[in-house]
mmCIF file of the N, C-alpha and C atoms, coordinates in Angstrom:
data_MODEL
# 
_entry.id   MODEL 
# 
loop_
_atom_site.group_PDB 
_atom_site.id 
_atom_site.type_symbol 
_atom_site.label_atom_id 
_atom_site.label_alt_id 
_atom_site.label_comp_id 
_atom_site.label_asym_id 
_atom_site.label_entity_id 
_atom_site.label_seq_id 
_atom_site.pdbx_PDB_ins_code 
_atom_site.Cartn_x 
_atom_site.Cartn_y 
_atom_site.Cartn_z 
_atom_site.occupancy 
_atom_site.B_iso_or_equiv 
_atom_site.pdbx_formal_charge 
_atom_site.auth_seq_id 
_atom_site.auth_comp_id 
_atom_site.auth_asym_id 
_atom_site.auth_atom_id 
_atom_site.pdbx_PDB_model_num 
ATOM 1   N N  . MET A 1 1  ? -98.742  -55.791 44.960 1.00 0.00 ? 1  MET A N  1 
ATOM 2   C CA . MET A 1 1  ? -100.018 -55.131 44.508 1.00 0.00 ? 1  MET A CA 1 
ATOM 3   C C  . MET A 1 1  ? -100.208 -53.970 45.253 1.00 0.00 ? 1  MET A C  1 
ATOM 4   N N  . ARG A 1 2  ? -100.215 -54.069 46.666 1.00 0.00 ? 2  ARG A N  1 
ATOM 5   C CA . ARG A 1 2  ? -100.493 -53.032 47.486 1.00 0.00 ? 2  ARG A CA 1 
ATOM 6   C C  . ARG A 1 2  ? -99.450  -51.945 47.475 1.00 0.00 ? 2  ARG A C  1 
ATOM 7   N N  . GLU A 1 3  ? -98.244  -52.331 47.200 1.00 0.00 ? 3  GLU A N  1 
ATOM 8   C CA . GLU A 1 3  ? -97.113  -51.278 47.000 1.00 0.00 ? 3  GLU A CA 1 
ATOM 9   C C  . GLU A 1 3  ? -97.301  -50.375 45.836 1.00 0.00 ? 3  GLU A C  1 
ATOM 10  N N  . GLN A 1 4  ? -97.830  -51.004 44.806 1.00 0.00 ? 4  GLN A N  1 
ATOM 11  C CA . GLN A 1 4  ? -98.160  -50.375 43.470 1.00 0.00 ? 4  GLN A CA 1 
ATOM 12  C C  . GLN A 1 4  ? -99.306  -49.344 43.693 1.00 0.00 ? 4  GLN A C  1 
ATOM 13  N N  . ARG A 1 5  ? -100.235 -49.723 44.392 1.00 0.00 ? 5  ARG A N  1 
ATOM 14  C CA . ARG A 1 5  ? -101.333 -48.847 44.711 1.00 0.00 ? 5  ARG A CA 1 
ATOM 15  C C  . ARG A 1 5  ? -100.961 -47.632 45.567 1.00 0.00 ? 5  ARG A C  1 
ATOM 16  N N  . ALA A 1 6  ? -100.042 -47.903 46.519 1.00 0.00 ? 6  ALA A N  1 
ATOM 17  C CA . ALA A 1 6  ? -99.571  -46.785 47.406 1.00 0.00 ? 6  ALA A CA 1 
ATOM 18  C C  . ALA A 1 6  ? -98.816  -45.735 46.483 1.00 0.00 ? 6  ALA A C  1 
ATOM 19  N N  . VAL A 1 7  ? -97.975  -46.326 45.732 1.00 0.00 ? 7  VAL A N  1 
ATOM 20  C CA . VAL A 1 7  ? -97.013  -45.489 44.975 1.00 0.00 ? 7  VAL A CA 1 
ATOM 21  C C  . VAL A 1 7  ? -98.096  -44.693 43.896 1.00 0.00 ? 7  VAL A C  1 
ATOM 22  N N  . LYS A 1 8  ? -99.035  -45.196 43.333 1.00 0.00 ? 8  LYS A N  1 
ATOM 23  C CA . LYS A 1 8  ? -100.014 -44.758 42.403 1.00 0.00 ? 8  LYS A CA 1 
ATOM 24  C C  . LYS A 1 8  ? -100.539 -43.378 43.370 1.00 0.00 ? 8  LYS A C  1 
ATOM 25  N N  . ALA A 1 9  ? -101.040 -43.860 44.554 1.00 0.00 ? 9  ALA A N  1 
ATOM 26  C CA . ALA A 1 9  ? -101.672 -42.839 45.155 1.00 0.00 ? 9  ALA A CA 1 
ATOM 27  C C  . ALA A 1 9  ? -100.864 -41.697 45.568 1.00 0.00 ? 9  ALA A C  1 
ATOM 28  N N  . GLU A 1 10 ? -99.598  -41.832 45.887 1.00 0.00 ? 10 GLU A N  1 
ATOM 29  C CA . GLU A 1 10 ? -98.639  -40.894 46.219 1.00 0.00 ? 10 GLU A CA 1 
ATOM 30  C C  . GLU A 1 10 ? -98.380  -39.877 44.983 1.00 0.00 ? 10 GLU A C  1 
ATOM 31  N N  . VAL A 1 11 ? -98.399  -40.565 43.913 1.00 0.00 ? 11 VAL A N  1 
ATOM 32  C CA . VAL A 1 11 ? -98.147  -39.813 42.475 1.00 0.00 ? 11 VAL A CA 1 
ATOM 33  C C  . VAL A 1 11 ? -99.211  -38.815 42.309 1.00 0.00 ? 11 VAL A C  1 
ATOM 34  N N  . LEU A 1 12 ? -100.667 -39.426 42.508 1.00 0.00 ? 12 LEU A N  1 
ATOM 35  C CA . LEU A 1 12 ? -101.828 -38.749 42.336 1.00 0.00 ? 12 LEU A CA 1 
ATOM 36  C C  . LEU A 1 12 ? -101.732 -37.526 43.329 1.00 0.00 ? 12 LEU A C  1 
ATOM 37  N N  . ARG A 1 13 ? -101.436 -37.853 44.513 1.00 0.00 ? 13 ARG A N  1 
ATOM 38  C CA . ARG A 1 13 ? -101.542 -36.672 45.564 1.00 0.00 ? 13 ARG A CA 1 
ATOM 39  C C  . ARG A 1 13 ? -100.480 -35.608 45.132 1.00 0.00 ? 13 ARG A C  1 
ATOM 40  N N  . ASP A 1 14 ? -99.304  -35.978 44.724 1.00 0.00 ? 14 ASP A N  1 
ATOM 41  C CA . ASP A 1 14 ? -98.270  -35.037 44.410 1.00 0.00 ? 14 ASP A CA 1 
ATOM 42  C C  . ASP A 1 14 ? -98.850  -34.361 43.082 1.00 0.00 ? 14 ASP A C  1 
ATOM 43  N N  . ARG A 1 15 ? -99.412  -34.768 42.102 1.00 0.00 ? 15 ARG A N  1 
ATOM 44  C CA . ARG A 1 15 ? -99.971  -34.094 40.956 1.00 0.00 ? 15 ARG A CA 1 
ATOM 45  C C  . ARG A 1 15 ? -101.215 -33.187 41.340 1.00 0.00 ? 15 ARG A C  1 
ATOM 46  N N  . ILE A 1 16 ? -101.920 -33.653 42.421 1.00 0.00 ? 16 ILE A N  1 
ATOM 47  C CA . ILE A 1 16 ? -103.115 -32.749 42.805 1.00 0.00 ? 16 ILE A CA 1 
ATOM 48  C C  . ILE A 1 16 ? -102.430 -31.525 43.475 1.00 0.00 ? 16 ILE A C  1 
ATOM 49  N N  . LEU A 1 17 ? -101.307 -31.680 44.150 1.00 0.00 ? 17 LEU A N  1 
ATOM 50  C CA . LEU A 1 17 ? -100.854 -30.509 44.843 1.00 0.00 ? 17 LEU A CA 1 
ATOM 51  C C  . LEU A 1 17 ? -100.112 -29.592 43.819 1.00 0.00 ? 17 LEU A C  1 
ATOM 52  N N  . GLN A 1 18 ? -99.537  -30.031 42.821 1.00 0.00 ? 18 GLN A N  1 
ATOM 53  C CA . GLN A 1 18 ? -99.044  -29.296 41.747 1.00 0.00 ? 18 GLN A CA 1 
ATOM 54  C C  . GLN A 1 18 ? -100.198 -28.492 40.957 1.00 0.00 ? 18 GLN A C  1 
ATOM 55  N N  . LEU A 1 19 ? -101.212 -29.196 40.732 1.00 0.00 ? 19 LEU A N  1 
ATOM 56  C CA . LEU A 1 19 ? -102.345 -28.552 40.083 1.00 0.00 ? 19 LEU A CA 1 
ATOM 57  C C  . LEU A 1 19 ? -103.058 -27.521 40.954 1.00 0.00 ? 19 LEU A C  1 
ATOM 58  N N  . GLU A 1 20 ? -103.032 -27.724 42.197 1.00 0.00 ? 20 GLU A N  1 
ATOM 59  C CA . GLU A 1 20 ? -103.686 -26.872 43.225 1.00 0.00 ? 20 GLU A CA 1 
ATOM 60  C C  . GLU A 1 20 ? -102.900 -25.567 43.276 1.00 0.00 ? 20 GLU A C  1 
ATOM 61  N N  . THR A 1 21 ? -101.444 -25.742 43.096 1.00 0.00 ? 21 THR A N  1 
ATOM 62  C CA . THR A 1 21 ? -100.664 -24.420 43.039 1.00 0.00 ? 21 THR A CA 1 
ATOM 63  C C  . THR A 1 21 ? -100.837 -23.747 41.828 1.00 0.00 ? 21 THR A C  1 
ATOM 64  N N  . GLU A 1 22 ? -100.943 -24.520 40.731 1.00 0.00 ? 22 GLU A N  1 
ATOM 65  C CA . GLU A 1 22 ? -101.094 -23.767 39.456 1.00 0.00 ? 22 GLU A CA 1 
ATOM 66  C C  . GLU A 1 22 ? -102.566 -23.123 39.438 1.00 0.00 ? 22 GLU A C  1 
ATOM 67  N N  . HIS A 1 23 ? -103.581 -23.688 39.958 1.00 0.00 ? 23 HIS A N  1 
ATOM 68  C CA . HIS A 1 23 ? -104.852 -23.063 40.102 1.00 0.00 ? 23 HIS A CA 1 
ATOM 69  C C  . HIS A 1 23 ? -104.833 -21.772 40.942 1.00 0.00 ? 23 HIS A C  1 
ATOM 70  N N  . GLY A 1 24 ? -104.119 -21.853 42.031 1.00 0.00 ? 24 GLY A N  1 
ATOM 71  C CA . GLY A 1 24 ? -103.941 -20.591 42.801 1.00 0.00 ? 24 GLY A CA 1 
ATOM 72  C C  . GLY A 1 24 ? -103.118 -19.537 42.086 1.00 0.00 ? 24 GLY A C  1 
ATOM 73  N N  . ASP A 1 25 ? -102.153 -20.039 41.509 1.00 0.00 ? 25 ASP A N  1 
ATOM 74  C CA . ASP A 1 25 ? -101.255 -18.989 40.663 1.00 0.00 ? 25 ASP A CA 1 
ATOM 75  C C  . ASP A 1 25 ? -102.106 -18.248 39.566 1.00 0.00 ? 25 ASP A C  1 
ATOM 76  N N  . LEU A 1 26 ? -102.983 -19.107 38.942 1.00 0.00 ? 26 LEU A N  1 
ATOM 77  C CA . LEU A 1 26 ? -103.789 -18.610 37.858 1.00 0.00 ? 26 LEU A CA 1 
ATOM 78  C C  . LEU A 1 26 ? -104.862 -17.684 38.557 1.00 0.00 ? 26 LEU A C  1 
ATOM 79  N N  . ASP A 1 27 ? -105.382 -17.984 39.610 1.00 0.00 ? 27 ASP A N  1 
ATOM 80  C CA . ASP A 1 27 ? -106.387 -17.036 40.216 1.00 0.00 ? 27 ASP A CA 1 
ATOM 81  C C  . ASP A 1 27 ? -105.825 -15.896 40.601 1.00 0.00 ? 27 ASP A C  1 
ATOM 82  N N  . ARG A 1 28 ? -104.573 -15.840 41.131 1.00 0.00 ? 28 ARG A N  1 
ATOM 83  C CA . ARG A 1 28 ? -104.023 -14.409 41.460 1.00 0.00 ? 28 ARG A CA 1 
ATOM 84  C C  . ARG A 1 28 ? -103.602 -13.692 40.192 1.00 0.00 ? 28 ARG A C  1 
ATOM 85  N N  . LEU A 1 29 ? -103.129 -14.332 39.037 1.00 0.00 ? 29 LEU A N  1 
ATOM 86  C CA . LEU A 1 29 ? -102.821 -13.735 37.843 1.00 0.00 ? 29 LEU A CA 1 
ATOM 87  C C  . LEU A 1 29 ? -104.245 -13.115 37.295 1.00 0.00 ? 29 LEU A C  1 
ATOM 88  N N  . ILE A 1 30 ? -105.343 -13.762 37.338 1.00 0.00 ? 30 ILE A N  1 
ATOM 89  C CA . ILE A 1 30 ? -106.418 -13.411 36.797 1.00 0.00 ? 30 ILE A CA 1 
ATOM 90  C C  . ILE A 1 30 ? -106.986 -12.074 37.634 1.00 0.00 ? 30 ILE A C  1 
ATOM 91  N N  . ASP A 1 31 ? -106.892 -12.249 38.941 1.00 0.00 ? 31 ASP A N  1 
ATOM 92  C CA . ASP A 1 31 ? -107.160 -10.901 39.706 1.00 0.00 ? 31 ASP A CA 1 
ATOM 93  C C  . ASP A 1 31 ? -106.247 -9.754  39.307 1.00 0.00 ? 31 ASP A C  1 
ATOM 94  N N  . ARG A 1 32 ? -104.959 -9.920  39.138 1.00 0.00 ? 32 ARG A N  1 
ATOM 95  C CA . ARG A 1 32 ? -104.253 -8.901  38.878 1.00 0.00 ? 32 ARG A CA 1 
ATOM 96  C C  . ARG A 1 32 ? -104.445 -8.223  37.554 1.00 0.00 ? 32 ARG A C  1 
ATOM 97  N N  . MET A 1 33 ? -104.736 -9.098  36.666 1.00 0.00 ? 33 MET A N  1 
ATOM 98  C CA . MET A 1 33 ? -105.034 -8.663  35.162 1.00 0.00 ? 33 MET A CA 1 
ATOM 99  C C  . MET A 1 33 ? -106.384 -7.839  35.229 1.00 0.00 ? 33 MET A C  1 
ATOM 100 N N  . ALA A 1 34 ? -107.329 -8.424  35.856 1.00 0.00 ? 34 ALA A N  1 
ATOM 101 C CA . ALA A 1 34 ? -108.657 -7.761  35.870 1.00 0.00 ? 34 ALA A CA 1 
ATOM 102 C C  . ALA A 1 34 ? -108.640 -6.466  36.637 1.00 0.00 ? 34 ALA A C  1 
ATOM 103 N N  . ASP A 1 35 ? -107.513 -6.128  37.431 1.00 0.00 ? 35 ASP A N  1 
ATOM 104 C CA . ASP A 1 35 ? -107.509 -5.012  38.123 1.00 0.00 ? 35 ASP A CA 1 
ATOM 105 C C  . ASP A 1 35 ? -106.822 -3.864  37.433 1.00 0.00 ? 35 ASP A C  1 
ATOM 106 N N  . THR A 1 36 ? -106.143 -4.297  36.344 1.00 0.00 ? 36 THR A N  1 
ATOM 107 C CA . THR A 1 36 ? -105.531 -3.335  35.351 1.00 0.00 ? 36 THR A CA 1 
ATOM 108 C C  . THR A 1 36 ? -106.464 -2.713  34.416 1.00 0.00 ? 36 THR A C  1 
ATOM 109 N N  . ALA A 1 37 ? -106.361 -1.397  34.113 1.00 0.00 ? 37 ALA A N  1 
ATOM 110 C CA . ALA A 1 37 ? -107.142 -0.808  33.178 1.00 0.00 ? 37 ALA A CA 1 
ATOM 111 C C  . ALA A 1 37 ? -107.091 -1.234  31.707 1.00 0.00 ? 37 ALA A C  1 
ATOM 112 N N  . ASP A 1 38 ? -105.889 -1.820  31.287 1.00 0.00 ? 38 ASP A N  1 
ATOM 113 C CA . ASP A 1 38 ? -105.825 -2.133  29.864 1.00 0.00 ? 38 ASP A CA 1 
ATOM 114 C C  . ASP A 1 38 ? -105.419 -3.674  29.780 1.00 0.00 ? 38 ASP A C  1 
ATOM 115 N N  . TYR A 1 39 ? -106.252 -4.475  30.436 1.00 0.00 ? 39 TYR A N  1 
ATOM 116 C CA . TYR A 1 39 ? -105.973 -5.859  30.327 1.00 0.00 ? 39 TYR A CA 1 
ATOM 117 C C  . TYR A 1 39 ? -106.648 -6.447  28.985 1.00 0.00 ? 39 TYR A C  1 
ATOM 118 N N  . ASP A 1 40 ? -106.111 -7.449  28.581 1.00 0.00 ? 40 ASP A N  1 
ATOM 119 C CA . ASP A 1 40 ? -106.614 -8.157  27.281 1.00 0.00 ? 40 ASP A CA 1 
ATOM 120 C C  . ASP A 1 40 ? -107.828 -9.135  27.507 1.00 0.00 ? 40 ASP A C  1 
ATOM 121 N N  . ASP A 1 41 ? -108.984 -8.700  27.004 1.00 0.00 ? 41 ASP A N  1 
ATOM 122 C CA . ASP A 1 41 ? -110.108 -9.655  27.262 1.00 0.00 ? 41 ASP A CA 1 
ATOM 123 C C  . ASP A 1 41 ? -109.868 -11.059 26.759 1.00 0.00 ? 41 ASP A C  1 
ATOM 124 N N  . LEU A 1 42 ? -109.446 -11.304 25.749 1.00 0.00 ? 42 LEU A N  1 
ATOM 125 C CA . LEU A 1 42 ? -109.195 -12.579 25.144 1.00 0.00 ? 42 LEU A CA 1 
ATOM 126 C C  . LEU A 1 42 ? -108.214 -13.355 25.977 1.00 0.00 ? 42 LEU A C  1 
ATOM 127 N N  . GLU A 1 43 ? -107.020 -12.730 26.442 1.00 0.00 ? 43 GLU A N  1 
ATOM 128 C CA . GLU A 1 43 ? -106.188 -13.397 27.332 1.00 0.00 ? 43 GLU A CA 1 
ATOM 129 C C  . GLU A 1 43 ? -106.689 -13.619 28.662 1.00 0.00 ? 43 GLU A C  1 
ATOM 130 N N  . LEU A 1 44 ? -107.481 -12.829 29.209 1.00 0.00 ? 44 LEU A N  1 
ATOM 131 C CA . LEU A 1 44 ? -108.253 -13.161 30.447 1.00 0.00 ? 44 LEU A CA 1 
ATOM 132 C C  . LEU A 1 44 ? -109.173 -14.203 30.358 1.00 0.00 ? 44 LEU A C  1 
ATOM 133 N N  . GLN A 1 45 ? -109.871 -14.210 29.260 1.00 0.00 ? 45 GLN A N  1 
ATOM 134 C CA . GLN A 1 45 ? -110.765 -15.538 29.045 1.00 0.00 ? 45 GLN A CA 1 
ATOM 135 C C  . GLN A 1 45 ? -109.955 -16.797 28.974 1.00 0.00 ? 45 GLN A C  1 
ATOM 136 N N  . LYS A 1 46 ? -108.930 -16.743 28.206 1.00 0.00 ? 46 LYS A N  1 
ATOM 137 C CA . LYS A 1 46 ? -108.050 -17.892 28.092 1.00 0.00 ? 46 LYS A CA 1 
ATOM 138 C C  . LYS A 1 46 ? -107.399 -18.385 29.455 1.00 0.00 ? 46 LYS A C  1 
ATOM 139 N N  . LEU A 1 47 ? -107.195 -17.549 30.342 1.00 0.00 ? 47 LEU A N  1 
ATOM 140 C CA . LEU A 1 47 ? -106.546 -17.844 31.599 1.00 0.00 ? 47 LEU A CA 1 
ATOM 141 C C  . LEU A 1 47 ? -107.780 -18.386 32.481 1.00 0.00 ? 47 LEU A C  1 
ATOM 142 N N  . LYS A 1 48 ? -108.873 -17.851 32.438 1.00 0.00 ? 48 LYS A N  1 
ATOM 143 C CA . LYS A 1 48 ? -110.054 -18.435 33.200 1.00 0.00 ? 48 LYS A CA 1 
ATOM 144 C C  . LYS A 1 48 ? -110.370 -19.929 32.691 1.00 0.00 ? 48 LYS A C  1 
ATOM 145 N N  . LYS A 1 49 ? -110.357 -20.036 31.428 1.00 0.00 ? 49 LYS A N  1 
ATOM 146 C CA . LYS A 1 49 ? -110.771 -21.532 30.865 1.00 0.00 ? 49 LYS A CA 1 
ATOM 147 C C  . LYS A 1 49 ? -109.573 -22.356 31.257 1.00 0.00 ? 49 LYS A C  1 
ATOM 148 N N  . ARG A 1 50 ? -108.381 -21.804 31.222 1.00 0.00 ? 50 ARG A N  1 
ATOM 149 C CA . ARG A 1 50 ? -107.273 -22.854 31.780 1.00 0.00 ? 50 ARG A CA 1 
ATOM 150 C C  . ARG A 1 50 ? -107.448 -23.096 33.171 1.00 0.00 ? 50 ARG A C  1 
ATOM 151 N N  . LYS A 1 51 ? -107.910 -22.187 33.997 1.00 0.00 ? 51 LYS A N  1 
ATOM 152 C CA . LYS A 1 51 ? -108.142 -22.376 35.377 1.00 0.00 ? 51 LYS A CA 1 
ATOM 153 C C  . LYS A 1 51 ? -109.142 -23.323 35.640 1.00 0.00 ? 51 LYS A C  1 
ATOM 154 N N  . LEU A 1 52 ? -110.260 -23.285 34.915 1.00 0.00 ? 52 LEU A N  1 
ATOM 155 C CA . LEU A 1 52 ? -111.300 -24.193 35.037 1.00 0.00 ? 52 LEU A CA 1 
ATOM 156 C C  . LEU A 1 52 ? -110.912 -25.638 34.633 1.00 0.00 ? 52 LEU A C  1 
ATOM 157 N N  . LYS A 1 53 ? -110.024 -25.761 33.599 1.00 0.00 ? 53 LYS A N  1 
ATOM 158 C CA . LYS A 1 53 ? -109.615 -27.036 33.140 1.00 0.00 ? 53 LYS A CA 1 
ATOM 159 C C  . LYS A 1 53 ? -108.644 -27.730 34.397 1.00 0.00 ? 53 LYS A C  1 
ATOM 160 N N  . VAL A 1 54 ? -107.727 -26.849 34.972 1.00 0.00 ? 54 VAL A N  1 
ATOM 161 C CA . VAL A 1 54 ? -106.971 -27.215 35.999 1.00 0.00 ? 54 VAL A CA 1 
ATOM 162 C C  . VAL A 1 54 ? -107.931 -27.946 37.253 1.00 0.00 ? 54 VAL A C  1 
ATOM 163 N N  . LYS A 1 55 ? -108.881 -27.091 37.353 1.00 0.00 ? 55 LYS A N  1 
ATOM 164 C CA . LYS A 1 55 ? -109.802 -27.444 38.467 1.00 0.00 ? 55 LYS A CA 1 
ATOM 165 C C  . LYS A 1 55 ? -110.493 -28.787 38.167 1.00 0.00 ? 55 LYS A C  1 
ATOM 166 N N  . ASP A 1 56 ? -110.910 -28.928 36.991 1.00 0.00 ? 56 ASP A N  1 
ATOM 167 C CA . ASP A 1 56 ? -111.499 -30.194 36.493 1.00 0.00 ? 56 ASP A CA 1 
ATOM 168 C C  . ASP A 1 56 ? -110.555 -31.251 36.689 1.00 0.00 ? 56 ASP A C  1 
ATOM 169 N N  . ASN A 1 57 ? -109.225 -31.199 36.355 1.00 0.00 ? 57 ASN A N  1 
ATOM 170 C CA . ASN A 1 57 ? -108.257 -32.218 36.496 1.00 0.00 ? 57 ASN A CA 1 
ATOM 171 C C  . ASN A 1 57 ? -108.031 -32.444 37.942 1.00 0.00 ? 57 ASN A C  1 
ATOM 172 N N  . ILE A 1 58 ? -108.037 -31.615 38.821 1.00 0.00 ? 58 ILE A N  1 
ATOM 173 C CA . ILE A 1 58 ? -107.892 -31.804 40.279 1.00 0.00 ? 58 ILE A CA 1 
ATOM 174 C C  . ILE A 1 58 ? -109.066 -32.839 40.777 1.00 0.00 ? 58 ILE A C  1 
ATOM 175 N N  . ILE A 1 59 ? -110.270 -32.462 40.235 1.00 0.00 ? 59 ILE A N  1 
ATOM 176 C CA . ILE A 1 59 ? -111.431 -33.291 40.767 1.00 0.00 ? 59 ILE A CA 1 
ATOM 177 C C  . ILE A 1 59 ? -111.245 -34.724 40.165 1.00 0.00 ? 59 ILE A C  1 
ATOM 178 N N  . LEU A 1 60 ? -110.931 -34.799 38.907 1.00 0.00 ? 60 LEU A N  1 
ATOM 179 C CA . LEU A 1 60 ? -110.853 -36.152 38.358 1.00 0.00 ? 60 LEU A CA 1 
ATOM 180 C C  . LEU A 1 60 ? -109.826 -36.973 38.965 1.00 0.00 ? 60 LEU A C  1 
ATOM 181 N N  . LEU A 1 61 ? -108.502 -36.429 39.449 1.00 0.00 ? 61 LEU A N  1 
ATOM 182 C CA . LEU A 1 61 ? -107.559 -37.174 40.124 1.00 0.00 ? 61 LEU A CA 1 
ATOM 183 C C  . LEU A 1 61 ? -108.096 -37.418 41.643 1.00 0.00 ? 61 LEU A C  1 
ATOM 184 N N  . GLN A 1 62 ? -108.711 -36.535 42.075 1.00 0.00 ? 62 GLN A N  1 
ATOM 185 C CA . GLN A 1 62 ? -109.360 -36.775 43.638 1.00 0.00 ? 62 GLN A CA 1 
ATOM 186 C C  . GLN A 1 62 ? -110.253 -37.994 43.423 1.00 0.00 ? 62 GLN A C  1 
ATOM 187 N N  . LEU A 1 63 ? -110.991 -37.939 42.495 1.00 0.00 ? 63 LEU A N  1 
ATOM 188 C CA . LEU A 1 63 ? -111.931 -39.116 42.423 1.00 0.00 ? 63 LEU A CA 1 
ATOM 189 C C  . LEU A 1 63 ? -111.285 -40.545 42.215 1.00 0.00 ? 63 LEU A C  1 
ATOM 190 N N  . GLN A 1 64 ? -109.950 -40.433 41.503 1.00 0.00 ? 64 GLN A N  1 
ATOM 191 C CA . GLN A 1 64 ? -109.214 -41.619 41.531 1.00 0.00 ? 64 GLN A CA 1 
ATOM 192 C C  . GLN A 1 64 ? -108.661 -42.352 42.766 1.00 0.00 ? 64 GLN A C  1 
ATOM 193 N N  . LEU A 1 65 ? -108.410 -41.191 43.627 1.00 0.00 ? 65 LEU A N  1 
ATOM 194 C CA . LEU A 1 65 ? -107.913 -41.433 44.979 1.00 0.00 ? 65 LEU A CA 1 
ATOM 195 C C  . LEU A 1 65 ? -109.025 -41.951 45.893 1.00 0.00 ? 65 LEU A C  1 
ATOM 196 N N  . ASP A 1 66 ? -110.089 -41.189 45.729 1.00 0.00 ? 66 ASP A N  1 
ATOM 197 C CA . ASP A 1 66 ? -111.383 -41.509 46.612 1.00 0.00 ? 66 ASP A CA 1 
ATOM 198 C C  . ASP A 1 66 ? -112.443 -41.133 45.874 1.00 0.00 ? 66 ASP A C  1 
ATOM 199 N N  . PRO A 1 67 ? -113.181 -42.111 45.414 1.00 0.00 ? 67 PRO A N  1 
ATOM 200 C CA . PRO A 1 67 ? -114.487 -41.731 44.680 1.00 0.00 ? 67 PRO A CA 1 
ATOM 201 C C  . PRO A 1 67 ? -115.521 -41.113 45.446 1.00 0.00 ? 67 PRO A C  1 
ATOM 202 N N  . ASP A 1 68 ? -115.562 -41.133 46.745 1.00 0.00 ? 68 ASP A N  1 
ATOM 203 C CA . ASP A 1 68 ? -116.521 -40.417 47.482 1.00 0.00 ? 68 ASP A CA 1 
ATOM 204 C C  . ASP A 1 68 ? -116.100 -39.019 47.665 1.00 0.00 ? 68 ASP A C  1 
ATOM 205 N N  . SER A 1 69 ? -114.921 -38.502 47.439 1.00 0.00 ? 69 SER A N  1 
ATOM 206 C CA . SER A 1 69 ? -114.399 -37.289 47.754 1.00 0.00 ? 69 SER A CA 1 
ATOM 207 C C  . SER A 1 69 ? -114.184 -36.351 46.664 1.00 0.00 ? 69 SER A C  1 
ATOM 208 N N  . THR A 1 70 ? -114.702 -35.170 46.573 1.00 0.00 ? 70 THR A N  1 
ATOM 209 C CA . THR A 1 70 ? -114.378 -34.174 45.554 1.00 0.00 ? 70 THR A CA 1 
ATOM 210 C C  . THR A 1 70 ? -113.710 -32.906 46.102 1.00 0.00 ? 70 THR A C  1 
ATOM 211 N N  . LYS A 1 71 ? -113.234 -33.060 47.329 1.00 0.00 ? 71 LYS A N  1 
ATOM 212 C CA . LYS A 1 71 ? -112.689 -31.708 48.084 1.00 0.00 ? 71 LYS A CA 1 
ATOM 213 C C  . LYS A 1 71 ? -111.272 -31.726 47.824 1.00 0.00 ? 71 LYS A C  1 
ATOM 214 N N  . THR A 1 72 ? -110.571 -30.450 47.714 1.00 0.00 ? 72 THR A N  1 
ATOM 215 C CA . THR A 1 72 ? -109.252 -30.407 47.539 1.00 0.00 ? 72 THR A CA 1 
ATOM 216 C C  . THR A 1 72 ? -108.711 -30.289 48.864 1.00 0.00 ? 72 THR A C  1 
ATOM 217 N N  . SER A 1 73 ? -107.243 -30.477 48.781 1.00 0.00 ? 73 SER A N  1 
ATOM 218 C CA . SER A 1 73 ? -106.610 -30.349 50.195 1.00 0.00 ? 73 SER A CA 1 
ATOM 219 C C  . SER A 1 73 ? -106.813 -29.281 50.936 1.00 0.00 ? 73 SER A C  1 
ATOM 220 N N  . ASP A 1 74 ? -107.279 -28.062 50.287 1.00 0.00 ? 74 ASP A N  1 
ATOM 221 C CA . ASP A 1 74 ? -107.527 -26.802 51.070 1.00 0.00 ? 74 ASP A CA 1 
ATOM 222 C C  . ASP A 1 74 ? -109.034 -26.843 51.624 1.00 0.00 ? 74 ASP A C  1 
ATOM 223 N N  . GLY A 1 75 ? -109.792 -27.807 51.381 1.00 0.00 ? 75 GLY A N  1 
ATOM 224 C CA . GLY A 1 75 ? -111.158 -27.994 51.727 1.00 0.00 ? 75 GLY A CA 1 
ATOM 225 C C  . GLY A 1 75 ? -112.133 -27.357 50.837 1.00 0.00 ? 75 GLY A C  1 
ATOM 226 N N  . HIS A 1 76 ? -111.732 -27.069 49.631 1.00 0.00 ? 76 HIS A N  1 
ATOM 227 C CA . HIS A 1 76 ? -112.638 -26.534 48.690 1.00 0.00 ? 76 HIS A CA 1 
ATOM 228 C C  . HIS A 1 76 ? -113.067 -27.587 47.651 1.00 0.00 ? 76 HIS A C  1 
ATOM 229 N N  . ALA A 1 77 ? -114.361 -27.520 47.362 1.00 0.00 ? 77 ALA A N  1 
ATOM 230 C CA . ALA A 1 77 ? -114.920 -28.456 46.269 1.00 0.00 ? 77 ALA A CA 1 
ATOM 231 C C  . ALA A 1 77 ? -114.611 -27.991 44.975 1.00 0.00 ? 77 ALA A C  1 
# 
């Protein structure tokens, strides 16, 4: 049972890292789009919404690992 918990925790940590990478990529893409003169408002809003969903998923996974913690591995809540 303990081994299964350890494997699940490792899978959760890996997924959190993947989502944090995606979140950072979306953040940079949003910044680049917003800096261009001819960006698409709808596309920018979709990216922002996706970024928020990714952040929500990160928090949910972190709560599964440690119900008392909502901080990401880079120290942000």
